[in-house]
N, C-alpha and C positions, 0 to 999 in steps of 0.2 A: 857708540857710545855712550851710553846717559853724562848727562854733565847736573855738576847740583852750585848751585848759587847759596855761598853761606854771607848770608844781609844781614848784617849788625844792625838793630832799630832802635839804639838810641835808649836809654834809661827812664823810657815813659810816655813822657809827651810826642805825639804824633807828629811835631813841631822839630824833635831833635831831625828825623830821618834826613839824610843827605840826596842828594841831589843825584847821584853816583846809583846811595838802594836806590830809588823811586824810580832811573836805569834798571835797577838789575828784576825788580820787581815783576817789572813791563815784562822784558826776559822771560821770566817760569812759564813754561806751559802745571804744574803738580804745586800746592802751596802744602808741605811737609809736618803737620802741627804736631809740637810735642802734648800730650793731655796728661796731665795730673790725680787729674783728676775731681772732685766737685769744690775744696775747698782753697783752689790755688785756680779757677773755673775765670777768675780774673782778666787773668792773664793770658790765657785764652781766648778771652776775648778782647783782646785789646789787635793780641794779632792782626785775629778778624779784622778789624775796625781801620785797622790801617793799611789793611790787603784791598776794601772795600773802597775805603780811600785814596788811593793814591794806583791802583790799577783797574788798565784803562780798559781792558775787555768786560763785559757785561757777567759773563760765564766766571766760576771761581771754579777749579778744583781743588780743594781742599780735605785732606787724608791725614786722618788723624790717628799720633804714632802713642798708644800708651805705656809710661813712662812709669817703671819696678819702682817700689821704693830701696835703698839703697841698708844693708844692716850698719845698725848702729854700736852692735858691742864687738869687742876683734881685736885682729887687727885690721887698722885701719885702712894701708897699703891695699891691706889683700879685699878688702869688701871694696874698696872704688876702683879697683881693677875687675873683679866678678861683676860687680854691677855696672861697668864700663861695656863690659862681653856681653849681657844681658839686650844692650842698648842697643848695640851692635845690632847682634839677630834679629831685634824687633825693625831695625833700621835696614838692616841689608832684605827683609823681606817684605817688606812696605814698597821701598825704592823698588822691588822685583815687579811686583805684583804691580802694582799698579806708571811704571814708569814706562815709556817706552823708549828703542833703539833712538836716538838721534834729536831723545826731547830731551827739555831741559827738567828739573827739580829743585827747592827755591824753601831754604829751612830759616827763620826768621831767629835770628839770637839777639836778646836780651843783650843792650852796652853795644860790647867789640866782640868779638867773637878770639881775641889772642888773649883775652883777660879771665881767668877762673872759669873756664866754660870749659866743656867738655865734648862739643860739638868738631875738632878738627881731630882729636883722638880716637871718636870715632869712628869719621872717615876713611882715616885712616888705617885700621883697625880691616876693616871690609874693606880695602883695598890690597888690604898686605894676605886676605884670606883670600883674593883672586877676582871680585864684584869688578869688573870693565867701569873708573865713575875716572871720569875727567873731575875736577873741582874749580871753584876762582871765589876769594876772600871778598870781600864786602866792607871794612872799617867804618866802625861808628862808636859814638858820642859814649864815652863808657860813665857809670855811676863817677865815675871820679871823680875828671872830670867835671860836672853837671854838682857835686856837692860842692866842690870847690867856690863854685859860678854864686851858687845862691849863697855862700855865706861867706864872698866878696874877699875872699881868698885865694894866698900863693900855697902852695903844696908845698915849699921851700920856700927854709930863710935863706938868707944871702948865704952859697958857698955850702951850702951844708945839705946832704944827699934825701931822697926819700926814698922808704922801705915798704916795699907793698908788702905786704904781711895776711894772714888769717889769725882768729881767736883762735883758733887748739894751738897758735903757733905762740901767740902773745900771752899767753898762761904759763909763760916762760917767763917771764918778766920784763917789760920796754928794756930796749937794746940797749947798750952803751953808749954805744959808737954811731945813735944814730939819728937824725935830725928831727923828721917829722914821719910819724910811724902809719901809714893808711889798712886802716884793719878791714878786712869784708871776710860773712862767710863766718859771724860768732854769735852764732845761738845761744850761746850763755851767758853774754853781756860780761865779758871777762875784761872789760874797762872800770868792770870794779869792784872786779878787786886788790888795781893799783891802789898804792899807797904813798904813791910822790907824790908830794905836797905843790911842787912846779910844773906839775905836768897841765894841761889847757886841752878840751874837747873839744870837734867841731862833729854834729850829729846827725846826722837825714836819714828819715826812711819814706817811702813812696816818693821820690825824688824825682821830681814829673808830672807824675800824677797831679788830681783835685786832694788828695787825703793827705799830700806831701807832708812832712812836720824836721821842723829845723830847732834845734834844743844847744849852745855854746856855752863854753865858761870853764872855768877853771872846776879838772875832773873831778876836785875832793866839796864845791858847790855844790853841782848837779846831776853826779851818778846819780843817785839818788832817784835824783825827778826823771830824768833818763831810763831807768831799771823797769818803774812804772807808768810812763805811757807809754812806752818801749811793747810793757804787758796789756793794757787796756787796748791797745790800737790791735796786736791779734788777737787775742778774746775780737772782738767788734770787728774784724774783715775775717780771720779765722785764716789770712797770715802775714805775713811781713817780711820788708828785703830793707836791709839797711846797712848802712855803712859807716864809719866815721875817722875821723884823723885825730892824734893824738901828737904833739909838741908840747917841749920842754916851753916855757912862759918866755920873752923876750923881757930881758932885767931890763928894759926902757920902760 
């Protein structure tokens, strides 16, 4: 049976790799690397850099998997399901072509595989379709953890919950019963639409990389700056990965 190791590689800095992840890298016979085109070539390059740094064998077997674009119009759930189906077909084809029975394949996942990533769902789709695959999950340091560390804050206020959500969900407003809200996958800068004067934001982009950007403060005071800096960074690099924490200010 083929085995796939789904390895969390952290949020950008190769030093974020755990000892468990490094051991897993050295069990891999073939690395399968998602290819999102020239715009995100830097992400593919960093995966290659990590392998070259930590894998002890001299020759690396790497297979690129072209990632299709997800439809942006219509029903969101339908679009994601269709996109996952396309991804599963492409992954399955490459596994069958390049991974022999008894070999181990490796998938390097940004941050942690359990947090807003589709890899585990794709593997389960393949197994449901009858592809004989076993798999293991190696956790990684997520961008959520790195954001808190870089801003030197705790995610939660005393006795309060933390909600992890997306920009699409935040568009409905800051949850009235939430203490702190971590927002991922916000391509439309939803925070800029919020008018609550008591909110503060801790924002970060390209966390763990030389291009890292951090901005924090009262939302009303810094949101325009974040929008401008984010747009300039996206134009400069051709892509952006960012995350932020919103919470009501401590009255003290």
